N, C-alpha and C positions, 0 to 999 in steps of 0.2 A: 835608610842608607842602602845603596845597591852598588853593583860592580859591573863595569864594562870591560870586555876583553878586546885586545887588538893584536894583530899578527902582521908582520911584514917579512918577506924574504926578498933578497935581491943581491945585485952585485956589491961586493965590498967597496968598490970605488964610489958608489952612490951614497952609502952610509958614512963613508969617510968625508964627504963634503958637508962639514959641520955647519957652514953658513946657512944651508937650506934646512937645517934641523933646529934652528933657533928662531924664535919670533923676531920679526924685524924691530929694530930700535924705534921707539915712538917718534923720534925726530929724524927726518931725512938728512942726508949730508948737506952741509951749508952750500949756498950758492958759490960757484967758483971751484968746487971740488973736482978732483980728477974724474974724467968721463967714466973710467973703469969702476970707480967707487959708486958713482951715481947709478950706472947700469946694474951693478951687483945688488945695490939696495933695492932697485925696482924689481929685479928678479926675485929676491927673497920676499919682498912685500907681496908679489903676485902669487908665488908658489907655496909659501909656508902653510897657509890654511887649507889649500886644496891638495897638496901632495900627500901621498900615502907614506912618505918617509917617516920613520919614527923620530919624534922630537927628542932633543937631548934631555929635556925635563919632562918626565912622564905625564904630568898634569896637562900638558899642552895637547895630548891626544884629544882632549875635550873640545878643542876648537876645530878639529878636523871634520870632514864630512861624516854624517851618520852612517853612510854606507860602509865605512871602515870598521864599524863595531862588529865583532865576530860572535858576540854573545853577551847577554845581560843576566845577572843573577841577583836575587835578594840576599842569599846566604853566602857568606864568605867561603865556607867549606866547599860549596858547589863550584864556585868560581875557581878556587885553588885546585880542585879535582880536575876541572876542565883544562886548566893550565898544565897540570901533570900529564894529561892525555896528549896534549900537543907536544910537550917536551919529549915524551916517549916516542911519539910518531916521528919526530925529527932526529932522535938519538942516533940511528944508524948512519946518518949523514954528517954528524958532527966531526969537525977536524980533529979535536982533542978527544982521545978515547975516554978519559974520565968524565966528559960531559954526558956520556951515555950510560954511566954506571947506575944501575937500578937503585941501589941503596942511596946514592947521592941524590937521585931524582926524588926519592921519597922524602928525604930531608928538605929539599927545596919546596916541595908541596906543603909539608908541615909548616915551614917557615912562612910561606906565602899565606896560608890560612890564618896564622897568628897576626901577621901584619895587616891583612885585610880586615880581620875582626876589630883591630885597633883603629881602623879608619885610614890606614896607609895605602900606598900604591905599591905594585910589584912589577918591576921591569927585569926581564932576563934577556940577555943577548948571547948568542953563540956563533962562532965561525963554523960554517958548513964546509963541504968540499970546496976547495979553492976555486974561484975567489968569491964565495957567497957568504951572506950573513943572515941570521935569523933573529928577529926581534919579537919577543912576546911581552905583552904588558896587560895588567889588570889595573884599572883606575877606579877608585872609590868615589862615589858621587852622591849628591843630595844634601847639601852642596859639598863641594870639595873643601877639605879642611884648611888648605893653605891659600887657595885662590877661589874663594866662594863666588866671585863675580863671573867666573867662566860658565858658559851655558852647559847644561847637562844634555847629552844626546837624547835622553828619554823625553825631555820637555816638549 
């Protein structure tokens, strides 16, 4: 088991476009559907795997380009520590003051280590100075416990 880290920052409006953060439905819209629906399906099908936008379900980071992996660790505590470093780095830019509280950050890192040790994933998102958003995630792999058919970036 190992862990891959991902980081995305960008405009809040981009992260709010949830259609681009979901994998496309396996079946395209039926023939005769509205042009807007077909065009949107095509856009999502073309962009979901290649976009750096954080997926709504953390596991789907695994289908994104390997170039988006910000680090890989064998040990859960190391991955959680790195996550804590990133959280501390962005804390001064967080819109909500409590998001930068050092005691809170320490609790988040401890909780992340526990979850990663158990084979889970850890997604954190924070609003930064308006109108930006920060998404940090660590995905456990080899294989993933809920979607083992997804490829591991290390493979």
